[in-house]
LUMKE-775530 format. One record per residue (C-alpha): residue in three letters; x, z, y. Coordinates in nm, 4 decimals. Layout:
+------+----------+----------+----------+
! kegu !       px !       pz !       py !
+------+----------+----------+----------+
!  ALA !        X !        Z !        Y !
...
+------+----------+----------+----------+
END
This chain:
+------+----------+----------+----------+
! kegu !       px !       pz !       py !
+------+----------+----------+----------+
!  MET !  12.1087 !   9.0224 !  11.0225 !
!  GLU !  12.2531 !   8.7495 !  10.8027 !
!  LYS !  11.9128 !   8.6162 !  10.7175 !
!  ALA !  11.6889 !   8.3608 !  10.8774 !
!  LEU !  11.3212 !   8.3551 !  10.9618 !
!  GLY !  11.1222 !   8.0444 !  10.8713 !
!  LEU !  10.7764 !   7.9627 !  11.0026 !
!  ILE !  10.5327 !   7.6984 !  10.8828 !
!  GLU !  10.1950 !   7.6617 !  11.0496 !
!  ALA !   9.9484 !   7.4484 !  10.8598 !
!  LYS !   9.5928 !   7.3392 !  10.9267 !
!  GLY !   9.3820 !   7.4939 !  10.6535 !
!  LEU !   9.4500 !   7.7255 !  10.3634 !
!  THR !   9.5026 !   7.4514 !  10.1056 !
!  THR !   9.7771 !   7.2932 !  10.3134 !
!  ALA !   9.9411 !   7.6332 !  10.3670 !
!  VAL !   9.9347 !   7.7145 !   9.9954 !
!  ALA !  10.0957 !   7.3780 !   9.9158 !
!  ALA !  10.3656 !   7.4506 !  10.1746 !
!  LEU !  10.4336 !   7.7981 !  10.0387 !
!  ASP !  10.4434 !   7.6757 !   9.6799 !
!  ALA !  10.6994 !   7.4059 !   9.7579 !
!  ALA !  10.9035 !   7.6360 !   9.9820 !
!  SER !  10.9187 !   7.9073 !   9.7165 !
!  LYS !  11.0261 !   7.6605 !   9.4488 !
!  ALA !  11.2879 !   7.4922 !   9.6695 !
!  ALA !  11.5015 !   7.7956 !   9.7503 !
!  ASP !  11.5436 !   8.1698 !   9.7134 !
!  VAL !  11.3178 !   8.2920 !   9.9939 !
!  THR !  11.0771 !   8.5808 !  10.0346 !
!  LEU !  10.7269 !   8.5607 !  10.1761 !
!  ILE !  10.7124 !   8.8221 !  10.4490 !
!  GLY !  10.3818 !   8.7409 !  10.6110 !
!  VAL !  10.0743 !   8.5227 !  10.6366 !
!  GLU !   9.8533 !   8.5076 !  10.9438 !
!  LYS !   9.5286 !   8.3206 !  11.0030 !
!  VAL !   9.5148 !   8.1579 !  11.3445 !
!  ILE !   9.1680 !   8.0550 !  11.4549 !
!  GLY !   9.1397 !   7.7565 !  11.6861 !
!  VAL !   9.4533 !   7.5672 !  11.5865 !
!  GLY !   9.3776 !   7.1970 !  11.6029 !
!  LYS !   9.0049 !   7.2833 !  11.6210 !
!  ALA !   9.0296 !   7.4469 !  11.2786 !
!  VAL !   9.1766 !   7.7503 !  11.1081 !
!  GLY !   9.5539 !   7.7481 !  11.0970 !
!  VAL !   9.7605 !   7.9518 !  10.8570 !
!  ASN !  10.1068 !   8.0651 !  10.9628 !
!  ILE !  10.3486 !   8.1404 !  10.6794 !
!  GLN !  10.6584 !   8.3515 !  10.7491 !
!  ILE !  10.9484 !   8.3424 !  10.5032 !
!  ALA !  11.2932 !   8.5009 !  10.5100 !
!  GLY !  11.6199 !   8.4552 !  10.3270 !
!  GLU !  11.9676 !   8.3145 !  10.3740 !
!  VAL !  11.9925 !   8.0517 !  10.6470 !
!  ALA !  12.0511 !   7.7512 !  10.4205 !
!  ALA !  11.7813 !   7.8630 !  10.1780 !
!  VAL !  11.5223 !   7.9066 !  10.4537 !
!  ARG !  11.6051 !   7.5657 !  10.6020 !
!  ALA !  11.5689 !   7.3997 !  10.2622 !
!  ALA !  11.2480 !   7.5892 !  10.1902 !
!  VAL !  11.0875 !   7.5034 !  10.5247 !
!  ASP !  11.1803 !   7.1360 !  10.4889 !
!  ALA !  11.0367 !   7.1227 !  10.1365 !
!  GLY !  10.7259 !   7.3144 !  10.2432 !
!  VAL !  10.6573 !   7.0844 !  10.5383 !
!  GLU !  10.7045 !   6.7734 !  10.3235 !
!  ALA !  10.4662 !   6.9007 !  10.0540 !
!  ALA !  10.2090 !   7.0225 !  10.3054 !
!  ASN !  10.2040 !   6.6875 !  10.4860 !
!  ARG !  10.1002 !   6.5243 !  10.1574 !
!  VAL !   9.7982 !   6.7558 !  10.1379 !
!  GLY !   9.6971 !   6.8033 !  10.4995 !
!  LEU !   9.8416 !   6.8573 !  10.8446 !
!  VAL !  10.1352 !   7.0731 !  10.9488 !
!  ILE !  10.0948 !   7.1977 !  11.3048 !
!  GLY !  10.4542 !   7.3100 !  11.3390 !
!  SER !  10.7555 !   7.4584 !  11.1681 !
!  HIS !  11.0681 !   7.6346 !  11.2817 !
!  VAL !  11.3724 !   7.8130 !  11.1423 !
!  ILE !  11.5399 !   8.0897 !  11.3381 !
!  PRO !  11.8887 !   8.1408 !  11.1934 !
!  ARG !  12.0330 !   8.4899 !  11.2259 !
!  PRO !  11.7637 !   8.6239 !  11.4594 !
!  HIS !  11.8413 !   8.9042 !  11.7020 !
!  ASP !  11.8061 !   9.2587 !  11.5689 !
!  GLU !  11.4866 !   9.3031 !  11.7702 !
!  VAL !  11.3288 !   9.0263 !  11.5630 !
!  ASP !  11.4044 !   9.2401 !  11.2552 !
!  LYS !  11.1388 !   9.4803 !  11.3802 !
!  MET !  10.8863 !   9.1970 !  11.3865 !
!  ILE !  10.9897 !   9.0883 !  11.0362 !
!  GLU !  10.9411 !   9.4439 !  10.9110 !
!  GLN !  10.5964 !   9.4492 !  11.0721 !
!  PHE !  10.5070 !   9.1183 !  10.9016 !
!  SER !  10.6102 !   9.2698 !  10.5684 !
!  LYS !  10.4107 !   9.5866 !  10.6291 !
!  ASN !  10.1026 !   9.3851 !  10.7230 !
!  LEU !  10.1330 !   9.1765 !  10.4058 !
!  LYS !  10.1692 !   9.4897 !  10.1907 !
!  LYS !   9.8633 !   9.6447 !  10.3561 !
!  LYS !   9.6601 !   9.3303 !  10.2879 !
!  GLU !   9.7727 !   9.3289 !   9.9246 !
!  GLN !   9.6839 !   9.6981 !   9.8859 !
!  LYS !   9.3374 !   9.6483 !  10.0381 !
!  SER !   9.2779 !   9.3499 !   9.8111 !
!  LYS !   9.3837 !   9.5519 !   9.5081 !
!  GLU !   9.1568 !   9.8433 !   9.6044 !
!  LYS !   8.8647 !   9.6072 !   9.6621 !
!  LYS !   8.9182 !   9.4494 !   9.3198 !
!  GLU !   8.9338 !   9.7920 !   9.1517 !
!  LYS !   8.6079 !   9.9010 !   9.3192 !
!  LYS !   8.4392 !   9.5808 !   9.2057 !
!  GLU !   8.5582 !   9.6405 !   8.8482 !
!  GLU !   8.4289 !  10.0004 !   8.8604 !
!  LYS !   8.0860 !   9.8795 !   8.9746 !
!  THR !   8.0805 !   9.6238 !   8.6938 !
!  GLU !   8.1697 !   9.8904 !   8.4367 !
!  THR !   7.9005 !  10.1234 !   8.5714 !
!  LYS !   7.6365 !   9.8513 !   8.5478 !
!  THR !   7.7470 !   9.7677 !   8.1938 !
!  LYS !   7.7224 !  10.1347 !   8.0840 !
!  LYS !   7.3705 !  10.1671 !   8.2275 !
!  LYS !   7.2472 !   9.8770 !   8.0144 !
+------+----------+----------+----------+
END
């Protein structure tokens, strides 16, 4: 693998979103996963996993940490350059989990819209 894995763990969703926004704008990286971690710093932590070329991931993580620290607290961050092939399996799992979450969210939204349409037709 010629890519790198970048991790940013932030305290709270707002801090994590600020980190992801800055990281995505700083370099060409791909969000491969987001995990909620309960109990981090006596709060809810959000772990963001990004992937891309080594230099891009380093730049993105640095920018994300800097932006997140302006909003809240970053618990930790790390870049793993050229991870072992076994880590690729974990990265693929992160991506699958994210796609499943997106699909469930989309289905939930569609069901809500259908209910709204049904209520509107009954009136």
